py3Dmol code that shows the C-alpha trace and the ligand (Angstrom):
import py3Dmol

protein = """\
ATOM      1  CA  UNK A   1    -136.416  53.957-122.700  1.00  0.00           C
ATOM      2  CA  UNK A   2    -137.189  57.068-124.648  1.00  0.00           C
ATOM      3  CA  UNK A   3    -138.520  55.990-128.129  1.00  0.00           C
ATOM      4  CA  UNK A   4    -136.853  58.006-130.763  1.00  0.00           C
ATOM      5  CA  UNK A   5    -139.082  56.673-133.541  1.00  0.00           C
ATOM      6  CA  UNK A   6    -142.234  57.789-131.781  1.00  0.00           C
ATOM      7  CA  UNK A   7    -140.752  61.213-131.181  1.00  0.00           C
ATOM      8  CA  UNK A   8    -139.855  61.508-134.847  1.00  0.00           C
ATOM      9  CA  UNK A   9    -143.381  60.602-135.888  1.00  0.00           C
ATOM     10  CA  UNK A  10    -144.856  63.349-133.696  1.00  0.00           C
ATOM     11  CA  UNK A  11    -142.266  66.039-134.739  1.00  0.00           C
ATOM     12  CA  UNK A  12    -143.540  68.619-137.239  1.00  0.00           C
ATOM     13  CA  UNK A  13    -140.738  71.159-136.913  1.00  0.00           C
ATOM     14  CA  UNK A  14    -138.506  71.312-139.931  1.00  0.00           C
ATOM     15  CA  UNK A  15    -136.129  73.555-138.102  1.00  0.00           C
ATOM     16  CA  UNK A  16    -135.263  72.151-134.668  1.00  0.00           C
ATOM     17  CA  UNK A  17    -134.891  68.630-133.265  1.00  0.00           C
ATOM     18  CA  UNK A  18    -134.591  66.554-136.386  1.00  0.00           C
ATOM     19  CA  UNK A  19    -131.180  65.605-135.133  1.00  0.00           C
ATOM     20  CA  UNK A  20    -131.580  63.999-131.737  1.00  0.00           C
ATOM     21  CA  UNK A  21    -128.910  62.332-129.645  1.00  0.00           C
ATOM     22  CA  UNK A  22    -130.158  60.053-126.805  1.00  0.00           C
ATOM     23  CA  UNK A  23    -127.855  59.378-123.941  1.00  0.00           C
ATOM     24  CA  UNK A  24    -128.363  56.788-121.307  1.00  0.00           C
ATOM     25  CA  UNK A  25    -126.463  58.980-118.832  1.00  0.00           C
ATOM     26  CA  UNK A  26    -124.546  62.192-118.876  1.00  0.00           C
ATOM     27  CA  UNK A  27    -123.317  64.767-116.380  1.00  0.00           C
ATOM     28  CA  UNK A  28    -125.585  67.564-117.791  1.00  0.00           C
ATOM     29  CA  UNK A  29    -127.127  67.877-121.209  1.00  0.00           C
ATOM     30  CA  UNK A  30    -126.255  71.622-121.254  1.00  0.00           C
ATOM     31  CA  UNK A  31    -122.665  70.758-120.476  1.00  0.00           C
ATOM     32  CA  UNK A  32    -122.645  67.952-123.077  1.00  0.00           C
ATOM     33  CA  UNK A  33    -123.703  70.394-125.792  1.00  0.00           C
ATOM     34  CA  UNK A  34    -121.458  73.228-124.604  1.00  0.00           C
ATOM     35  CA  UNK A  35    -118.424  70.832-125.150  1.00  0.00           C
ATOM     36  CA  UNK A  36    -119.487  70.168-128.697  1.00  0.00           C
ATOM     37  CA  UNK A  37    -120.498  73.532-130.081  1.00  0.00           C
ATOM     38  CA  UNK A  38    -117.654  73.496-132.664  1.00  0.00           C
ATOM     39  CA  UNK A  39    -118.818  70.194-134.093  1.00  0.00           C
ATOM     40  CA  UNK A  40    -120.360  70.559-137.669  1.00  0.00           C
ATOM     41  CA  UNK A  41    -123.729  69.033-136.876  1.00  0.00           C
ATOM     42  CA  UNK A  42    -124.518  70.647-133.571  1.00  0.00           C
ATOM     43  CA  UNK A  43    -126.781  73.441-134.691  1.00  0.00           C
ATOM     44  CA  UNK A  44    -130.460  72.799-133.879  1.00  0.00           C
ATOM     45  CA  UNK A  45    -129.563  69.414-132.340  1.00  0.00           C
ATOM     46  CA  UNK A  46    -131.455  68.102-129.319  1.00  0.00           C
ATOM     47  CA  UNK A  47    -129.837  65.921-126.768  1.00  0.00           C
ATOM     48  CA  UNK A  48    -131.880  63.890-124.368  1.00  0.00           C
ATOM     49  CA  UNK A  49    -130.494  62.153-121.380  1.00  0.00           C
ATOM     50  CA  UNK A  50    -132.296  59.320-119.623  1.00  0.00           C
ATOM     51  CA  UNK A  51    -130.422  60.421-116.471  1.00  0.00           C
ATOM     52  CA  UNK A  52    -127.963  63.143-115.493  1.00  0.00           C
ATOM     53  CA  UNK A  53    -125.354  62.817-112.813  1.00  0.00           C
ATOM     54  CA  UNK A  54    -124.937  66.576-112.302  1.00  0.00           C
ATOM     55  CA  UNK A  55    -128.057  68.091-113.751  1.00  0.00           C
ATOM     56  CA  UNK A  56    -127.763  71.845-113.338  1.00  0.00           C
ATOM     57  CA  UNK A  57    -130.517  74.361-112.348  1.00  0.00           C
ATOM     58  CA  UNK A  58    -130.303  78.048-112.257  1.00  0.00           C
ATOM     59  CA  UNK A  59    -127.993  79.761-109.677  1.00  0.00           C
ATOM     60  CA  UNK A  60    -125.722  76.782-109.579  1.00  0.00           C
ATOM     61  CA  UNK A  61    -128.366  74.602-108.033  1.00  0.00           C
ATOM     62  CA  UNK A  62    -128.513  70.934-108.830  1.00  0.00           C
ATOM     63  CA  UNK A  63    -131.389  69.427-110.886  1.00  0.00           C
ATOM     64  CA  UNK A  64    -132.906  66.075-109.845  1.00  0.00           C
ATOM     65  CA  UNK A  65    -132.572  63.742-112.886  1.00  0.00           C
ATOM     66  CA  UNK A  66    -133.578  60.244-111.975  1.00  0.00           C
ATOM     67  CA  UNK A  67    -133.203  57.544-114.761  1.00  0.00           C
ATOM     68  CA  UNK A  68    -136.007  56.880-117.253  1.00  0.00           C
ATOM     69  CA  UNK A  69    -138.948  58.848-115.984  1.00  0.00           C
ATOM     70  CA  UNK A  70    -138.422  62.558-116.599  1.00  0.00           C
ATOM     71  CA  UNK A  71    -137.394  64.771-119.559  1.00  0.00           C
ATOM     72  CA  UNK A  72    -133.932  66.271-119.427  1.00  0.00           C
ATOM     73  CA  UNK A  73    -132.841  67.833-122.692  1.00  0.00           C
ATOM     74  CA  UNK A  74    -130.937  70.644-124.304  1.00  0.00           C
ATOM     75  CA  UNK A  75    -131.179  72.289-127.644  1.00  0.00           C
ATOM     76  CA  UNK A  76    -128.296  74.180-129.369  1.00  0.00           C
ATOM     77  CA  UNK A  77    -129.131  76.927-131.630  1.00  0.00           C
ATOM     78  CA  UNK A  78    -126.777  79.212-133.610  1.00  0.00           C
ATOM     79  CA  UNK A  79    -129.419  81.920-133.439  1.00  0.00           C
ATOM     80  CA  UNK A  80    -129.419  84.824-135.805  1.00  0.00           C
ATOM     81  CA  UNK A  81    -128.413  88.244-134.438  1.00  0.00           C
ATOM     82  CA  UNK A  82    -132.027  89.291-134.189  1.00  0.00           C
ATOM     83  CA  UNK A  83    -132.549  86.754-131.381  1.00  0.00           C
ATOM     84  CA  UNK A  84    -129.883  88.280-129.135  1.00  0.00           C
ATOM     85  CA  UNK A  85    -132.284  88.682-126.165  1.00  0.00           C
ATOM     86  CA  UNK A  86    -131.798  85.538-124.166  1.00  0.00           C
ATOM     87  CA  UNK A  87    -134.685  86.322-121.762  1.00  0.00           C
ATOM     88  CA  UNK A  88    -137.136  86.509-124.631  1.00  0.00           C
ATOM     89  CA  UNK A  89    -135.961  83.304-126.243  1.00  0.00           C
ATOM     90  CA  UNK A  90    -136.177  81.635-122.771  1.00  0.00           C
ATOM     91  CA  UNK A  91    -139.680  82.926-122.324  1.00  0.00           C
ATOM     92  CA  UNK A  92    -140.577  81.525-125.725  1.00  0.00           C
ATOM     93  CA  UNK A  93    -139.275  78.176-124.559  1.00  0.00           C
ATOM     94  CA  UNK A  94    -141.426  78.585-121.366  1.00  0.00           C
ATOM     95  CA  UNK A  95    -144.528  79.168-123.555  1.00  0.00           C
ATOM     96  CA  UNK A  96    -143.713  76.149-125.697  1.00  0.00           C
ATOM     97  CA  UNK A  97    -143.349  74.050-122.557  1.00  0.00           C
ATOM     98  CA  UNK A  98    -146.649  75.181-121.097  1.00  0.00           C
ATOM     99  CA  UNK A  99    -148.321  74.531-124.467  1.00  0.00           C
ATOM    100  CA  UNK A 100    -146.826  71.119-124.683  1.00  0.00           C
ATOM    101  CA  UNK A 101    -148.011  70.253-121.119  1.00  0.00           C
ATOM    102  CA  UNK A 102    -151.542  71.634-121.944  1.00  0.00           C
ATOM    103  CA  UNK A 103    -151.709  69.575-125.092  1.00  0.00           C
ATOM    104  CA  UNK A 104    -150.312  66.239-123.877  1.00  0.00           C
ATOM    105  CA  UNK A 105    -151.492  66.109-120.319  1.00  0.00           C
ATOM    106  CA  UNK A 106    -154.631  66.890-118.250  1.00  0.00           C
ATOM    107  CA  UNK A 107    -152.785  69.226-115.865  1.00  0.00           C
ATOM    108  CA  UNK A 108    -153.153  72.941-116.257  1.00  0.00           C
ATOM    109  CA  UNK A 109    -149.667  74.454-116.617  1.00  0.00           C
ATOM    110  CA  UNK A 110    -148.680  77.863-115.243  1.00  0.00           C
ATOM    111  CA  UNK A 111    -145.470  79.752-115.690  1.00  0.00           C
ATOM    112  CA  UNK A 112    -143.596  81.648-112.979  1.00  0.00           C
ATOM    113  CA  UNK A 113    -141.431  84.426-114.317  1.00  0.00           C
ATOM    114  CA  UNK A 114    -138.886  83.967-115.721  1.00  0.00           C
ATOM    115  CA  UNK A 115    -139.099  80.287-116.566  1.00  0.00           C
ATOM    116  CA  UNK A 116    -140.472  77.926-113.937  1.00  0.00           C
ATOM    117  CA  UNK A 117    -143.191  75.485-114.958  1.00  0.00           C
ATOM    118  CA  UNK A 118    -145.727  75.318-112.163  1.00  0.00           C
ATOM    119  CA  UNK A 119    -148.211  72.427-111.789  1.00  0.00           C
ATOM    120  CA  UNK A 120    -150.743  72.910-108.969  1.00  0.00           C
ATOM    121  CA  UNK A 121    -148.638  75.384-106.985  1.00  0.00           C
ATOM    122  CA  UNK A 122    -145.371  73.341-107.156  1.00  0.00           C
ATOM    123  CA  UNK A 123    -142.423  73.389-109.471  1.00  0.00           C
ATOM    124  CA  UNK A 124    -142.763  70.739-112.192  1.00  0.00           C
ATOM    125  CA  UNK A 125    -139.984  71.955-114.495  1.00  0.00           C
ATOM    126  CA  UNK A 126    -137.499  74.615-115.336  1.00  0.00           C
ATOM    127  CA  UNK A 127    -135.408  76.110-118.039  1.00  0.00           C
ATOM    128  CA  UNK A 128    -131.612  76.909-117.991  1.00  0.00           C
ATOM    129  CA  UNK A 129    -130.639  79.014-121.061  1.00  0.00           C
ATOM    130  CA  UNK A 130    -127.039  79.813-121.602  1.00  0.00           C
ATOM    131  CA  UNK A 131    -125.368  82.059-124.205  1.00  0.00           C
ATOM    132  CA  UNK A 132    -122.050  80.523-125.524  1.00  0.00           C
ATOM    133  CA  UNK A 133    -119.501  82.134-127.795  1.00  0.00           C
ATOM    134  CA  UNK A 134    -117.068  79.761-129.568  1.00  0.00           C
ATOM    135  CA  UNK A 135    -114.590  80.185-132.418  1.00  0.00           C
ATOM    136  CA  UNK A 136    -117.248  79.271-134.909  1.00  0.00           C
ATOM    137  CA  UNK A 137    -120.153  81.394-133.708  1.00  0.00           C
ATOM    138  CA  UNK A 138    -122.555  82.203-130.842  1.00  0.00           C
ATOM    139  CA  UNK A 139    -125.037  79.751-129.631  1.00  0.00           C
ATOM    140  CA  UNK A 140    -127.929  79.704-127.335  1.00  0.00           C
ATOM    141  CA  UNK A 141    -128.191  76.516-125.351  1.00  0.00           C
ATOM    142  CA  UNK A 142    -131.630  75.913-124.055  1.00  0.00           C
ATOM    143  CA  UNK A 143    -131.807  73.241-121.336  1.00  0.00           C
ATOM    144  CA  UNK A 144    -135.170  71.966-120.135  1.00  0.00           C
ATOM    145  CA  UNK A 145    -135.963  69.739-117.219  1.00  0.00           C
ATOM    146  CA  UNK A 146    -139.555  68.410-116.667  1.00  0.00           C
ATOM    147  CA  UNK A 147    -140.632  66.117-113.938  1.00  0.00           C
ATOM    148  CA  UNK A 148    -142.830  63.902-115.949  1.00  0.00           C
ATOM    149  CA  UNK A 149    -143.456  60.457-114.494  1.00  0.00           C
ATOM    150  CA  UNK A 150    -141.709  60.747-111.159  1.00  0.00           C
ATOM    151  CA  UNK A 151    -143.716  59.334-108.245  1.00  0.00           C
ATOM    152  CA  UNK A 152    -144.281  61.793-105.443  1.00  0.00           C
ATOM    153  CA  UNK A 153    -142.395  59.582-102.912  1.00  0.00           C
ATOM    154  CA  UNK A 154    -139.318  59.571-105.176  1.00  0.00           C
ATOM    155  CA  UNK A 155    -138.395  63.208-104.680  1.00  0.00           C
ATOM    156  CA  UNK A 156    -135.473  63.767-102.375  1.00  0.00           C
ATOM    157  CA  UNK A 157    -136.282  65.324 -99.003  1.00  0.00           C
ATOM    158  CA  UNK A 158    -134.793  68.724 -99.930  1.00  0.00           C
ATOM    159  CA  UNK A 159    -137.284  69.355-102.699  1.00  0.00           C
ATOM    160  CA  UNK A 160    -140.310  67.128-101.847  1.00  0.00           C
ATOM    161  CA  UNK A 161    -142.376  70.048-100.455  1.00  0.00           C
ATOM    162  CA  UNK A 162    -141.774  72.357-103.440  1.00  0.00           C
ATOM    163  CA  UNK A 163    -141.434  69.946-106.464  1.00  0.00           C
ATOM    164  CA  UNK A 164    -144.064  67.945-108.294  1.00  0.00           C
ATOM    165  CA  UNK A 165    -144.420  65.988-111.451  1.00  0.00           C
ATOM    166  CA  UNK A 166    -147.067  65.693-114.139  1.00  0.00           C
ATOM    167  CA  UNK A 167    -147.768  62.242-112.813  1.00  0.00           C
ATOM    168  CA  UNK A 168    -148.393  63.363-109.216  1.00  0.00           C
ATOM    169  CA  UNK A 169    -150.166  66.489-110.215  1.00  0.00           C
ATOM    170  CA  UNK A 170    -152.448  64.799-112.768  1.00  0.00           C
ATOM    171  CA  UNK A 171    -152.569  61.186-111.594  1.00  0.00           C
ATOM    172  CA  UNK A 172    -151.591  59.775-115.000  1.00  0.00           C
ATOM    173  CA  UNK A 173    -148.285  58.946-116.578  1.00  0.00           C
ATOM    174  CA  UNK A 174    -147.765  60.697-119.883  1.00  0.00           C
ATOM    175  CA  UNK A 175    -145.629  60.155-122.985  1.00  0.00           C
ATOM    176  CA  UNK A 176    -142.232  61.841-122.798  1.00  0.00           C
ATOM    177  CA  UNK A 177    -141.815  61.483-126.500  1.00  0.00           C
ATOM    178  CA  UNK A 178    -145.095  63.491-127.220  1.00  0.00           C
ATOM    179  CA  UNK A 179    -144.184  66.113-124.658  1.00  0.00           C
ATOM    180  CA  UNK A 180    -140.779  66.676-126.298  1.00  0.00           C
ATOM    181  CA  UNK A 181    -142.142  66.620-129.859  1.00  0.00           C
ATOM    182  CA  UNK A 182    -144.937  69.130-129.044  1.00  0.00           C
ATOM    183  CA  UNK A 183    -142.425  71.311-127.202  1.00  0.00           C
ATOM    184  CA  UNK A 184    -140.137  71.435-130.225  1.00  0.00           C
ATOM    185  CA  UNK A 185    -143.093  72.058-132.591  1.00  0.00           C
ATOM    186  CA  UNK A 186    -144.327  74.958-130.455  1.00  0.00           C
ATOM    187  CA  UNK A 187    -140.962  76.398-129.885  1.00  0.00           C
ATOM    188  CA  UNK A 188    -140.506  76.516-133.617  1.00  0.00           C
ATOM    189  CA  UNK A 189    -143.889  78.193-134.088  1.00  0.00           C
ATOM    190  CA  UNK A 190    -143.190  80.825-131.401  1.00  0.00           C
ATOM    191  CA  UNK A 191    -139.693  81.579-132.762  1.00  0.00           C
ATOM    192  CA  UNK A 192    -141.356  82.300-136.149  1.00  0.00           C
ATOM    193  CA  UNK A 193    -143.932  84.586-134.447  1.00  0.00           C
ATOM    194  CA  UNK A 194    -141.190  86.319-132.604  1.00  0.00           C
ATOM    195  CA  UNK A 195    -139.216  86.790-135.810  1.00  0.00           C
ATOM    196  CA  UNK A 196    -142.279  87.983-137.889  1.00  0.00           C
ATOM    197  CA  UNK A 197    -144.083  90.113-135.313  1.00  0.00           C
ATOM    198  CA  UNK A 198    -141.625  90.986-132.479  1.00  0.00           C
ATOM    199  CA  UNK A 199    -141.990  90.532-128.794  1.00  0.00           C
ATOM    200  CA  UNK A 200    -145.702  91.580-128.412  1.00  0.00           C
ATOM    201  CA  UNK A 201    -147.397  88.193-129.050  1.00  0.00           C
ATOM    202  CA  UNK A 202    -144.770  86.378-127.056  1.00  0.00           C
ATOM    203  CA  UNK A 203    -145.264  88.681-124.034  1.00  0.00           C
ATOM    204  CA  UNK A 204    -149.081  88.379-124.377  1.00  0.00           C
ATOM    205  CA  UNK A 205    -148.969  84.564-124.486  1.00  0.00           C
ATOM    206  CA  UNK A 206    -146.552  84.447-121.635  1.00  0.00           C
ATOM    207  CA  UNK A 207    -148.942  86.525-119.426  1.00  0.00           C
ATOM    208  CA  UNK A 208    -151.796  84.111-120.259  1.00  0.00           C
ATOM    209  CA  UNK A 209    -149.819  81.293-118.642  1.00  0.00           C
ATOM    210  CA  UNK A 210    -148.168  83.306-116.013  1.00  0.00           C
ATOM    211  CA  UNK A 211    -148.955  83.602-112.362  1.00  0.00           C
ATOM    212  CA  UNK A 212    -149.859  87.243-112.235  1.00  0.00           C
ATOM    213  CA  UNK A 213    -146.904  89.489-111.137  1.00  0.00           C
ATOM    214  CA  UNK A 214    -147.499  92.911-112.589  1.00  0.00           C
ATOM    215  CA  UNK A 215    -148.200  95.369-109.776  1.00  0.00           C
ATOM    216  CA  UNK A 216    -146.796  92.909-107.215  1.00  0.00           C
ATOM    217  CA  UNK A 217    -143.968  93.578-104.825  1.00  0.00           C
ATOM    218  CA  UNK A 218    -140.755  91.889-105.873  1.00  0.00           C
ATOM    219  CA  UNK A 219    -137.119  91.277-104.844  1.00  0.00           C
ATOM    220  CA  UNK A 220    -134.583  90.200-107.344  1.00  0.00           C
ATOM    221  CA  UNK A 221    -131.172  89.185-106.170  1.00  0.00           C
ATOM    222  CA  UNK A 222    -128.345  89.345-108.614  1.00  0.00           C
ATOM    223  CA  UNK A 223    -124.827  88.422-107.557  1.00  0.00           C
ATOM    224  CA  UNK A 224    -125.611  89.206-103.884  1.00  0.00           C
ATOM    225  CA  UNK A 225    -127.336  92.486-104.577  1.00  0.00           C
ATOM    226  CA  UNK A 226    -131.059  92.779-104.170  1.00  0.00           C
ATOM    227  CA  UNK A 227    -133.363  95.079-106.081  1.00  0.00           C
ATOM    228  CA  UNK A 228    -136.686  95.649-104.454  1.00  0.00           C
ATOM    229  CA  UNK A 229    -139.754  97.338-105.650  1.00  0.00           C
ATOM    230  CA  UNK A 230    -143.047  96.948-107.513  1.00  0.00           C
ATOM    231  CA  UNK A 231    -143.282  95.278-110.913  1.00  0.00           C
ATOM    232  CA  UNK A 232    -144.308  97.558-113.757  1.00  0.00           C
ATOM    233  CA  UNK A 233    -144.120  94.872-116.401  1.00  0.00           C
ATOM    234  CA  UNK A 234    -141.938  93.281-118.953  1.00  0.00           C
ATOM    235  CA  UNK A 235    -140.152  95.287-121.658  1.00  0.00           C
ATOM    236  CA  UNK A 236    -139.625  94.084-125.263  1.00  0.00           C
ATOM    237  CA  UNK A 237    -136.493  92.243-124.376  1.00  0.00           C
ATOM    238  CA  UNK A 238    -138.360  90.138-121.822  1.00  0.00           C
ATOM    239  CA  UNK A 239    -136.713  91.983-118.912  1.00  0.00           C
ATOM    240  CA  UNK A 240    -138.562  92.793-115.677  1.00  0.00           C
ATOM    241  CA  UNK A 241    -139.130  96.520-115.071  1.00  0.00           C
ATOM    242  CA  UNK A 242    -139.219  97.381-111.335  1.00  0.00           C
ATOM    243  CA  UNK A 243    -140.116 100.689-109.803  1.00  0.00           C
ATOM    244  CA  UNK A 244    -137.787 100.899-106.903  1.00  0.00           C
ATOM    245  CA  UNK A 245    -138.973 104.245-105.629  1.00  0.00           C
ATOM    246  CA  UNK A 246    -141.494 106.668-107.087  1.00  0.00           C
ATOM    247  CA  UNK A 247    -140.585 107.413-110.650  1.00  0.00           C
ATOM    248  CA  UNK A 248    -137.297 105.340-110.592  1.00  0.00           C
ATOM    249  CA  UNK A 249    -137.463 102.201-112.741  1.00  0.00           C
ATOM    250  CA  UNK A 250    -134.730  99.552-112.880  1.00  0.00           C
ATOM    251  CA  UNK A 251    -134.666  96.775-115.437  1.00  0.00           C
ATOM    252  CA  UNK A 252    -133.359  93.361-114.554  1.00  0.00           C
ATOM    253  CA  UNK A 253    -133.006  90.315-116.765  1.00  0.00           C
ATOM    254  CA  UNK A 254    -131.594  87.647-114.463  1.00  0.00           C
ATOM    255  CA  UNK A 255    -131.469  86.848-110.811  1.00  0.00           C
ATOM    256  CA  UNK A 256    -133.465  85.032-108.264  1.00  0.00           C
ATOM    257  CA  UNK A 257    -136.919  86.549-108.306  1.00  0.00           C
ATOM    258  CA  UNK A 258    -139.320  86.542-105.314  1.00  0.00           C
ATOM    259  CA  UNK A 259    -142.766  88.008-105.910  1.00  0.00           C
ATOM    260  CA  UNK A 260    -145.555  89.055-103.542  1.00  0.00           C
ATOM    261  CA  UNK A 261    -143.528  90.969-100.894  1.00  0.00           C
TER     262      UNK A 261
END
"""
ligand_1 = """\
16
BTN
C -134.081 75.717 -113.117
O -135.337 75.738 -112.931
O -133.287 75.888 -112.172
C -133.594 75.156 -114.424
C -133.510 73.633 -114.495
C -133.044 73.126 -115.835
C -132.743 71.730 -115.855
C -132.403 71.170 -117.150
S -132.332 69.430 -117.281
C -131.647 69.445 -118.833
C -130.635 70.618 -118.848
N -129.331 70.063 -118.401
C -129.013 70.621 -117.175
O -128.032 70.356 -116.538
N -129.949 71.443 -116.867
C -130.998 71.603 -117.788
"""
view = py3Dmol.view(width=600, height=400)
view.addModel(protein, "pdb")
view.setStyle({"model": 0}, {"cartoon": {"style": "trace"}})
view.addModel(ligand_1, "xyz")
view.setStyle({"model": 1}, {"stick": {}})
view.zoomTo()
view.show()
C-alpha cells in the first residue's frame, strides 16, 4: 500500500501535493479530478490510485494500471494565465519525471517528445495533460503513469514488446513514495523557473533528457491529418516546428508523433 506518511516526509514542495487523496481503485485519476474541479480544496491536490479500471492514455488509448505496483496519479492546478501553454507545462512535468527517476533509481531516463518516459528503449511512463474549464475557473489536470515495480511477465500481450518498468529496466524495486515526492518537488522547482525565466531553461533541460529529434524526419497525425517534414525545433510554447517543404514551417502542439522517417 502506498505510504502517505513516507511521501509527506520526502515532500519539500510548499505549493503542490500537500493535499493527497489515496484511492484503492478508481476508473481514472484524471477523470476523478475532472469530476471534482468545483470543490473548494481541489487546487494543487494530488490523487493517487492503487489501481485504475479505465486508465486513459493519449489518443483515447487505455493505460495499464495493475494494483499496488505502479504510480498512477493526477494533479489539479488552477494555473495562472501565464501558464496557458499546456505543451510547456506538460514538458515541465516530463522533466520532473525524468529527474525523479534519475534521483530515485539506477535507470537512466530519457524523454520522447512530447511526453513519453523511455527506459532502455521502451516506454516506462507517460503523461496525459488536460485543460478543463469550469464555472469556477480553468484548470490544468496533469495525469502521470509510471510503470514502477511491474514484473516484465505481467505486461499484457498488446504492450509487452514496447513497455517496460523501472523494475525490469533496472533490476530493482523502487519506492513509489520517493518517486512521487521527488516528482512534485522538481515540478514545483521547474514551474518556478518557467515563471521567473521563461521557456528557455525548460527547453534546454528537456533536450538534455530527450532522444534527439531536431533535424529528424517526422510525421504528426492530428485528427486523421498527417503533417510530414523535418523538425526545426521547439518554439517557446513547447510546440514542434516542422519544415514541410523548403521554407514552409508548420507548428503543431498535439498529435501522434513518429520521428526518424
Ligand atoms: C500516455 O502516454 O498515453 C499517457 C498515459 C497517462 C496515464 C496516466 S495514469 C494516471 C492518469 N490517469 C489516467 O487515466 N491517465 C493518466
